[in-house]
Backbone bond lengths (Angstrom), bond angles and torsions (degrees), N, CA, C in turn:
res aa  C-N    CA-C-N  psi(-1)  N-CA   C-N-CA  omega(-1)  CA-C   N-CA-C  phi
1 M - - - 1.397 - - 1.575 112.27 -
2 C 1.268 113.59 -33.61 1.496 118.46 178.82 1.512 109.24 -66.93
3 E 1.331 117.61 -38.95 1.411 121.37 177.82 1.541 111.81 -64.16
4 G 1.289 117.17 -37.21 1.474 119.34 177.00 1.470 114.08 -67.08
5 V 1.352 117.50 -37.20 1.450 122.16 177.42 1.564 108.94 -65.40
6 F 1.316 115.52 -41.54 1.461 118.33 -179.53 1.507 111.47 -66.19
7 L 1.380 117.52 -43.87 1.456 121.91 179.65 1.549 111.97 -62.31
8 C 1.329 114.73 -43.04 1.439 119.61 178.39 1.518 111.36 -67.42
9 A 1.308 118.21 -40.67 1.469 120.31 178.22 1.546 110.24 -60.38
10 L 1.342 113.89 -44.21 1.473 116.53 179.61 1.520 112.11 -64.71
11 A 1.326 116.22 -36.99 1.454 119.89 176.13 1.546 112.78 -66.23
12 F 1.274 117.69 -37.42 1.468 123.70 174.85 1.477 112.00 -65.99
13 V 1.329 118.93 -37.73 1.469 122.18 177.04 1.505 109.31 -66.66
14 L 1.350 119.23 -39.67 1.438 123.07 175.06 1.533 112.08 -61.84
15 L 1.350 115.01 -43.99 1.452 120.19 176.48 1.470 112.11 -61.77
16 A 1.358 117.45 -39.18 1.464 120.83 -178.76 1.524 107.01 -67.57
17 A 1.340 119.65 -42.17 1.457 121.44 179.99 1.496 111.00 -61.03
18 A 1.317 118.60 -31.17 1.477 120.90 177.65 1.541 113.92 -83.01
19 S 1.306 115.02 -9.71 1.480 114.60 179.21 1.542 112.50 -77.22
20 Y 1.258 117.09 156.43 1.482 121.80 -174.82 1.491 110.13 -60.44
21 K 1.286 118.76 -41.47 1.470 122.35 -175.04 1.543 115.16 -62.04
22 F 1.349 117.35 -35.64 1.481 122.82 -174.37 1.556 112.64 -108.28
23 R 1.296 116.56 7.10 1.513 116.63 -177.08 1.505 112.34 -61.16
24 R 1.342 114.72 -41.40 1.516 116.04 -178.39 1.542 111.65 -65.42
25 D 1.359 116.09 -42.00 1.472 119.14 176.18 1.510 116.13 -62.69
26 A 1.345 114.17 -29.44 1.480 119.10 179.54 1.558 112.07 -90.35
27 G 1.337 116.58 -11.21 1.414 115.27 -179.49 1.522 116.62 81.81
28 V 1.304 117.96 19.62 1.477 126.19 -177.61 1.466 105.43 -84.19
29 S 1.341 113.00 122.13 1.498 119.22 -177.33 1.482 117.48 -112.38
30 G 1.328 116.10 -24.72 1.476 117.64 -176.98 1.501 112.56 -129.22
31 E 1.363 111.37 168.26 1.494 119.17 -179.19 1.492 112.03 -67.79
32 R 1.325 117.70 -29.87 1.428 125.89 177.62 1.516 110.82 -64.71
33 M 1.300 117.88 -42.89 1.417 122.65 176.83 1.544 111.61 -61.77
34 V 1.334 114.29 -39.97 1.463 122.24 -179.04 1.587 108.53 -61.65
35 R 1.376 113.00 -48.96 1.432 117.40 178.12 1.496 113.29 -62.07
36 T 1.336 116.82 -36.94 1.498 120.38 176.41 1.490 112.64 -62.45
37 L 1.328 114.29 -43.10 1.511 118.16 -175.89 1.511 108.49 -72.33
38 R 1.351 120.05 -34.76 1.498 120.95 177.29 1.489 109.46 -68.94
39 S 1.318 117.82 -38.54 1.523 120.60 -179.17 1.559 108.53 -68.64
40 G 1.327 116.95 -39.19 1.435 119.42 -178.79 1.523 110.51 -67.53
41 A 1.396 115.82 -35.72 1.457 119.06 175.67 1.485 112.44 -63.03
42 A 1.335 115.34 -45.26 1.506 121.75 178.28 1.521 112.47 -57.58
43 V 1.371 113.86 -41.27 1.516 120.06 -178.96 1.530 105.83 -65.73
44 L 1.345 119.36 -41.97 1.454 118.41 -179.62 1.488 114.71 -66.15
45 I 1.273 116.93 -38.75 1.461 120.81 175.48 1.560 112.39 -63.90
46 G 1.293 112.23 -38.90 1.541 117.43 175.39 1.484 110.16 -64.44
47 L 1.350 114.70 -41.16 1.457 115.25 178.76 1.508 114.82 -68.37
48 A 1.312 115.24 -32.43 1.511 120.43 173.09 1.532 110.45 -61.32
49 L 1.358 114.63 -40.60 1.476 120.02 177.38 1.488 109.84 -61.32
50 I 1.315 118.88 -50.35 1.441 124.23 -177.01 1.510 110.29 -63.24
51 R 1.344 119.90 -37.55 1.450 121.22 -174.31 1.568 112.88 -91.20
52 A 1.366 116.70 19.83 1.395 116.77 -175.22 1.527 113.14 -75.65
53 G 1.292 118.86 -12.94 1.442 121.84 167.09 1.518 115.84 88.53
54 T 1.272 120.79 11.57 1.463 124.48 178.08 1.499 110.27 -130.34
55 P 1.294 118.23 162.59 1.426 121.03 174.93 1.565 109.88 -60.51
56 M 1.309 116.45 159.25 1.460 121.38 -177.81 1.520 109.56 -71.66
57 D 1.284 116.16 87.54 1.471 121.84 176.77 1.535 107.32 -145.64
58 G 1.290 117.00 -162.86 1.461 120.35 -176.62 1.533 113.86 -68.90
59 E 1.321 118.58 -27.39 1.433 118.68 178.54 1.570 111.55 -64.59
60 R 1.280 118.67 -38.13 1.389 123.02 177.45 1.505 113.49 -57.33
61 W 1.351 112.87 -44.75 1.409 118.11 -179.07 1.612 111.18 -70.77
62 V 1.264 115.81 -34.87 1.459 120.38 175.52 1.474 111.31 -65.94
63 R 1.342 120.09 -40.37 1.487 121.58 175.89 1.547 108.52 -63.88
64 L 1.335 117.65 -47.42 1.437 119.72 179.99 1.538 111.41 -54.87
65 L 1.347 115.31 -50.03 1.496 118.83 -179.08 1.515 110.56 -63.32
66 T 1.343 120.81 -36.55 1.417 122.09 177.85 1.552 109.86 -64.08
67 C 1.372 114.78 -48.20 1.467 117.78 178.98 1.509 111.04 -60.97
68 A 1.337 119.34 -41.58 1.465 122.89 -177.55 1.587 107.26 -66.94
69 S 1.310 119.46 -37.96 1.435 120.25 -177.71 1.528 110.85 -66.66
70 I 1.340 115.31 -45.32 1.467 119.97 177.29 1.491 111.52 -58.62
71 A 1.343 114.57 -48.84 1.490 120.74 -178.00 1.520 112.44 -64.33
72 A 1.349 116.54 -35.86 1.449 117.45 179.57 1.486 111.39 -66.46
73 V 1.333 118.62 -41.10 1.458 123.05 179.93 1.610 107.63 -61.26
74 V 1.272 114.04 -47.40 1.512 120.44 -175.96 1.518 109.17 -62.56
75 V 1.317 115.79 -43.60 1.513 118.04 -177.76 1.544 111.84 -71.20
76 V 1.295 116.86 -43.71 1.508 119.76 176.56 1.506 111.07 -58.35
77 L 1.273 116.33 -46.61 1.490 120.73 177.94 1.504 110.98 -59.71
78 A 1.328 118.90 -46.81 1.429 122.81 179.87 1.539 112.29 -66.34
79 L 1.277 117.21 -38.13 1.461 117.50 -179.83 1.523 111.12 -73.70
80 S 1.283 118.11 -25.10 1.473 120.23 179.00 1.562 108.13 -74.76
81 V 1.320 117.70 -31.44 1.437 118.29 -179.84 1.566 112.22 -83.71
82 A 1.356 118.34 -50.64 1.423 120.49 -178.41 1.511 114.40 -144.45
83 P 1.290 116.99 80.55 1.492 117.58 -175.65 1.514 113.73 -61.37
84 G 1.320 117.95 -36.03 1.431 123.19 -176.68 1.578 110.99 -63.91
85 A 1.308 116.30 -40.16 1.418 122.32 179.55 1.566 113.33 -70.97
86 I 1.249 113.10 -36.10 1.533 120.96 -178.14 1.532 107.70 -72.94
87 L 1.344 116.15 -40.92 1.445 120.48 -176.99 1.557 114.44 -87.90
88 Y 1.322 117.74 -3.22 1.452 120.79 -178.78 1.512 113.13 -56.37
89 P 1.395 120.30 -44.37 1.457 119.59 -177.71 1.570 109.72 -63.94
90 V 1.296 115.57 -35.66 1.503 118.41 179.12 1.523 110.34 -65.82
91 R 1.345 117.14 -44.91 1.446 123.50 178.50 1.533 111.68 -62.18
92 R 1.314 116.69 -40.53 1.446 120.15 177.81 1.494 113.26 -66.84
93 A 1.376 116.71 -41.37 1.463 121.03 176.84 1.490 110.51 -63.29
94 L 1.298 118.31 -42.36 1.487 120.45 -177.17 1.530 113.07 -70.76
95 L 1.315 117.04 -34.79 1.460 120.70 -174.56 1.539 110.32 -85.19
96 R 1.336 117.34 -13.90 1.453 120.95 179.87 1.468 114.25 -68.25
97 R 1.371 115.73 -27.10 1.459 121.10 -179.30 1.482 111.60 -67.22
């Protein structure tokens, strides 16, 4: 469950970096980068679903939604306090290329 929260939180940080409000803080400059960040977030959420650890039934979806809810609260609180610090790893990874 901890892994699911981490993967969902990372996906939400990527989605936040792709949002219009935080693009400048994340160093996102083009539409291609936005699509890449959104695709990466979708892959991470899919990975969290696969790694939920139960057979494909209702419990897996409940675990994913629980992980996503916890991660969303953590990311929103962190972005409201220090968006630059939260988005720094994304900015660094994008500018490294």
